N, C-alpha and C positions, 0 to 999 in steps of 0.2 A: 371174620377178619377183624383184628383189633383196630378200633378207632381211637387214636391217641389224643383227641381233643373232645372236651365236654364243656358244658356251662360251668360245672363245679367239679373240681378234683378233690376227693377226700382221701387223705392218706391215713390209714388206720381203721380197721374194721371192728374195733372194740365197741363197747356199749354206746358211747357217745357218737362214734362214727356211724353206727347203724341208725341211731335216732336222727342224726343229721341227714343221712342219706334219704330216709323216708320223708323228712320235712321238705327237702328239695324236690324229690320226685312227685310228691303230692301237690306241689305247686306248679308242676308242668315242665320242669327243666331236666336236663340230662346230667348224669353223674358217672364218673369213673371212680370206683372204690377199690383201694388196695388193702391187703391184710397180710402180715408177715407169717402168721400161722395158717394151719389148714382150716381153722374154724373162725367164723365170725362170732362176735359176742364178748370178747375180752374177758373182764373179770368174772363174768357169769359163766363162761364156757371154757375157753382155753386156759384160764387161770383157776378154774374150779371153785369159785367162791359163790355160794348161794346168796340170794338177795339180802343185803343189809338195808333195812327199812326202819322207819320211825313209827311211833306208837299210834299215830293218827291216820296211817296210810289207807285204811279201809274206808275212810269217809272224807278225807281232804288232804291237801298237800302233795298233789301229783298231777301231771298233765293227763288229759284223757287218753292220749296215745299210750302212755305208760300203763294206765289202768286197763286198756284194751289188751296190752301185751300180757300182763299178769293174769287176766282172766282167760286169755288164750292158752296159757300154761295149764291152768286148772281144767279147761275144757279138753285139752289134749288127753289128760288122764281120764276124764269122764267118758270120753269117746272110745279110747283104745285100751284102757287098763281095767282089770277085774277088781274094782274097788269094793270094799264092804258097803252095804247099804247106808250105814251111818256116814262113811267118808263121802260117798256119792252125793248125799243130801246136804253135806256141809257147805254152806255158801262161802265160807272162808277156808276151803280145802287147802291143807298144807301136806302134800304127799310125803314129805320127809319128817313131819312132826318135829321139826327143829325148833328149839326155843329161841334162837337168835334170828331166825329167818321166817317171816310169816308165810312166804311161798318158797319153800325149799324143794327144788326139783333136780332130777338127774340132768347133767349138762347137755346130753344129747337131745333131751326134750326141749330145752331152751334153744338149742341150735336149730331143731326142726321148725319151731315156731318162727324164729328169725328168718330162716330161709324161705318159709312159706309166705311171709310178709313181703319179701323182696322178689320172689319168683315172677309175679306178673310183670314187673318192670324189666326184668331180664328178658322175658319172652317178647316184650314189645320193642326191645332194642334201646330203651332209654337208660338202662343201667348195665354197665360192664363191671365185673368183679375180677380182680387179679389177686388170687390167693398165693400164699407162699412167696410174697413179693415185698421187698423192703426199699425204702428211699435211700439213695446214696449221694444225691447232690440236689441243690436248689439253685436255679439260675435267676438272678434278679437284675432289674434295671432301676437303680436308685431305690425308690420306696415301693416298687411294684415287683411281685414275684411273677416271673414270666413262664417258668416251667419247673417241673420236678422230674428228676431222673430216677427211675426205679430199676431194681435188679431182681430177676428171678433167683430165688435162693438155691434151687436145684440146678437150674440151667446156666446161671451167670449172665443170661442175656439182659441187656440194658435197653430201656425204652424211655423216651422223653414224653411226658404227659403235659398238656397245656389246658388251661381253663381260665375263665374270667376271674373266678374266685378259687382259692385253695384253702382247704380246711386241714388244720393239723389235729388229727384225732389219734395220734400215735401214743403208745403207753408211756413213753419217756420224753415227749415233747421234742422229737428228733428234728422236725423241720425248723424249729427255732434256732438250733445250733447250726444246722446245715445251711440255713439261709441268712445267717448273721443277724437274726432278729433278736432284739434285746430281751434277756430273760434272767431269772434268778433261780437259785436252787438252795437246798439245805436250809439252815437256820439263819434268820435275820437278827440283827442287833436291836435292842430296845431303843437305842438312839435313832435308828432309821425308821422304825414303824410306830413307836410310841406305845406298843402293846405291853401291858403290865406283865404278861407271862413270857415275854421274849427274853432271850439270853442277853448278857452284857456285851458279848461279841458275836460277830457273824462268822459262819463257816459254811461255804457252799457245798462241802462234802459231808456235812453232818446231817444225814437223812434218816427218816424213819426206816426201820428194818423191813426188808422184803420177806415173803414167805413162799417157798416152793411147795405148794399143796400136793397131796396125794389122796387117793381114794381107796377104801378097803371095805371088806366085810369080815365076818367071823364064822369060821367053820369049826365048831367044837369037835375035838377028837382028831383033828387033822393037823399036819405040820407043814406050814407054808413059810417057815423062817427063811429070810433072805440071807445071802452070804454076808458074813461079818464085814461091815464097811472098814476100809483100811485105816481111817482116822477116827474110828468109833470111840476109843477111850478119851481122846481129846475132847470130843463134844460131851460125852457122858459126864466127865469130871469137871468140866468148865463151870466156873461161877462168873456169869457175865458181869462186866464192870458196872452196869446199871443196877444190878441186883443187890441193893443195899441191905436186903434181908438175908443175904448169904444163901440164896436159893441156887441149887445146881441147875444147869440148863435142862438136863433131862431129869425131871422130878415132877411128881404130882403136888408137891408142896409149893404154895405161893407166898407164904410168910412164916417167919420163925420168931420166937421170943428172944430175950437177951441171952438166954442160956443155949440157944440153938435148937430148941424144941419146936416142932411144927405147931402153928396156930391156925392156919387155914390150908386145907388140902382139897385139890380137885377130886371129884368122883369119876370113876371109870368102870363101867359095867357093860361089857359087850352083850348085845342082844338083851338089854335090860328089861324089855317088855315081857320076857319070859317069867319075870317075878315082879309084877306091878307093885307089890307091897314093899319092895326093897328100896324104892326110889320114887321121888316125885317125877312122874313121866312128863309133865308139862312145866318143869322148872324153868323159870325165866326171870328170876330176881337178879337184877344186874349188880346188886351190892354184895352178893355172896359168891363163894367159889363155885363155879358151874360144874354140872355133870358133863363130861366131855363127849360121851358116846352120842348123845342126842343134840349136842351143841351145833354141829354142822351136818347133821344127818340129811341125806337127800332121798332116801327111800326107807320108810318105816313099815315093816311088814305087817304091823297091826292095821294098817290102812287098806290092805289088799286081801283078796280071798285067801283063806288058810292054805298054806303050802305054796303059794305063788312065788314068794321069795323065801329062799332058805335062810337068809340072814338080812338084817338091815344093811344099808350101804351108807358109809360115813366118809365125809371129807375131813382131812386133818389140816386145819388152819388154826393152830393153837399158839400159845406163848412158847411152848417147847420148841417149835420149829420156826420161830421168828429169827431171822438171820441178821446180825448186827456187826459182823466182822469188817464190813466195808460196803460202800455204795455200788450200785449197778452201773453208774456212769460218773463221769467227772474226775476220775483218777486213772493213772496209767495202767494199773492192774485190775481194772473193773471186771474184765472177763473172768478172772479167777474167783470173783465173788459170785458170779452166776453159778459156777460149779460148786462153790462153797455152800450156797443156799440149798442146792440140791443134795449135797453131801450131808448137811445137817438134818434134812428131812429123812434121808435113808437111815441115819443114825437113830432118829426118833422112832422110826418103825422097828428097827432091830431091837431097841431098848424095850419097846412095848411087847415084842414077841418073846424076849428072853429074860429081862431083868426087872421090869416094872413090878412094883409090889401089888399083889392081888389081895382082895379083902379076906380070902381064906388063909392068908399067911404064906402062900406060895409066891412064885415069881413068874411073870411073863405069860403071854397068851400066844402060843405058836400057831393057833388057828387063825390069827389075823392074816388076811389074804389080800394082796394088791389086786385091783380090778382094772387092768389095761383097757378092757372093752368099754368101761364107763368113762375113763379119762380120754379115750381116743388116741392113746399112745401105746408104744410097745411095752412100757414098763409100769404103767399105773400112776406115774407122776404127771403133773400138769404139763401142758405144752410149753409154758413159760411161767416164771414166778409171778406171784401176786404183787403188783407194784403199788405201793401206797403214796409215793411221791415221785413226781416227774419234774422236769424243767417247768418253770412257771413264767408265763409271759409278763414282761413289764407293760402293764396295761394302763389305759387312761384312768382306771379306778382300781385300787388294791383294797380288797375286803379285809378289815382288821378285827382282831379279837374283841375290842371294846364296842364293836358294832353289833355283835351277835351273841356275846356271852351273857348268860343269866346274871352272873356276878355284877356286871357293869351296866346291864340293861334290864333291870327287874320289870320295867314297864313294857318290854317287848323289844325285839330286834329293830334296828333302823329300817324304816321304810324308804326305799329308793324311788325317786321320781322315774328312773329308767328301768324299773324291774322288768325282767323277761321270764321269771319263773320263781318257784318256791322250793324250799327244802328243809330238812330237819334230820336229826339223828339223836340217839341216846346221849352221846358224848361229843365234845370236841376231842376226838379220839387221837391221842398222841402216843404212838407206840415207842418203845425204846429205840434209841438212835445209834447210828454207826459211830458216833462220837462218844459213846458210852454214857449217854444221858437218859434219864427216865423222868419224864415230866408228869405231874398229876393231871389227870383228866378233869375237865370242867364241863359244865352243862351249857348247851346252846339254847337259845330261844328259837322257835320256828322263824326261819329267815327267808330273805328274798335274794335273787340273783340279779345284780345290776348289769345292764348292758355294757357299762363302761369297763367291766372286768373281762369282756370279750373283745375289746378294741385295743389293738397294739398302739403304743405311743407314737410309732412312726410309720410302719408298713401299712399300705392302704388296702390290700386285697387278700391278706392272710388272716384267718379267723381261728382261734383255738376252739376246740370242740369237746374237751373232756376235762381231766384234772389238771390241765396246763393253763387254766385261766388265771386271772390276777388275784390269787389268794396269797396269804403268807403260809409259812410252815404250820402255824397254829390253826388258821381258819381252814386250811386244806383238810384238817382232821374231821370236819363235818361237811365239806363241800365235795368230797371224793366218792361218796356212796352211790349205789346203783341208781335210785330214782333221781338224784341230783345230777349225776352224769348224763342221764337220759335227757333231763330238761335242758342242760347246757348244750348238748348236741342238737336238740330240736331248735333251740334259739339260734344257734350258729347256722344251721342249715336254712332256717326260715329267713335269717338276715341276708344270707347270700342271695336267696331267691327274691326277696323284697328289693334288694339293690339292683338286681338284674331287671326286674319289671319297672322300677321307678327310675332307672338310669341314674342311680345315685351311688353312694359309697358308704361304708359303715361309719366313718367319722362324721359324715354329714347327717346321718340318722341320729347319732348321739347328740350332735350340737344344735339341731334344728327341732324346736318343740313340735311343729306341725308334722314333720316326718316321723318323729318319735311316736307321736300319738297314732299316726297311721300304721306304723309297724306294730305297736302294741295291740291295736285293733285286729291286725292280721293274725297275730299270735292267738288272741282270744277266740277269733273265729275258727282257728285250727284246733281249739281245745286246750290250749295252754292255760295253766292257772298262774296268774301274776301276783295275786295277793292271797293272804291267808283268810279263810272264813272263820273269824274269831269265835263265832257262836258254836263252832264244831270242835273247839279245842278243849272243852271241859272234860 
């Protein structure tokens, strides 16, 4: 029987939501967790994006709970998969041998580990999970959220959930809008943030493009060509407004010279390990055009016993299927952009199968095959698009470009008195936007997560728990990655538990030095990393 009341209600079972849930449960409190898809794990599972991590991840810059999670992924393969002796002995095992993801795994493996971590708490009755459930209303009394109304996506049945604390871990920051909580979205104006890289004007609908990922393998000599998408030519021939280099949307070319001749071209070599001399198998140089086949690969057959995999398995999350025709929320026709993002990905696959230029002078690889079994869907596309930007709460602290950028902080990112975690990435990663803009990427310093970015300006008991914290569009580009979202979720869950135990509230923890010290001690005892170990950054 469903208990509709818990100590903490967490809406959204993505990466931050899972981390927040574990943080609350491990401190002895009860949780109701909801998730709109069939899978927990968000960007890592239902959105099909392997881990985006920083270059120091194996030695510093992550909470112990995240390290335990990524080692559990590796241990799952060591226990259940026929790895080669070399792969099994590799302390830094990367099953997909992806160059952008140090631990690139099949989404079902990540899901299995997440569910195994949560199962004991479900068995004890301290955790209830409502899958395929979405929020539809928030009931508030002045500055306090009293309840969240959720709806079963298949059944239409509505349930009112109550808890002392409510965490918004939704992919789009949905509780912020439903509850009338102050938020921002899209791009900010330089006059508002003071960020050197901000635009002159603000536009809440100008957001980084979303990507509807899909997963495929390659069966040479077979034909798995999908039906020609109805709007295929439109996507194939489009030159995105942000593509100042006149690159077509569906092209391996990333730049052209003044005469229109290609100067930089992506590599694409299906099952490239068949010919190791043809390509650098461990290509990871961020300044060059990448090899796409192993970019987001989640299973590299060279890591497993000969014949175990007939082909590598690859996730397509590329520039080619970055969708920028419009945002996923905030405009009247948002729903058509969800379909548009998926249509672009279908066009990308069809182009790869039929018209993409091959190194041998031919066109297309008809043996590219969708893998619905890997994606957990009927068609091989992700359950939902990869969301780079959501609504962002107007927080007590907004993290700014000039606090984390190497350009403006050559001595290191700002150290916050109220730090609750650490993070880093290769770039302050700003993808082309729905407003037709393409901003140059810049480099972040290893940074901290200030507690003030998790505290709403007004509402007392709602806490953001993923990419909806107090960042700008710019700083979101390095605060939205997997290990950072995990740390944000852990801090949010730990904060709710701390306030329950101390009979306090988040604003008081932020404003009282003694309470803040106690909370930071609690995080540290739980394995959170609050400061960078500078000696390990060399």
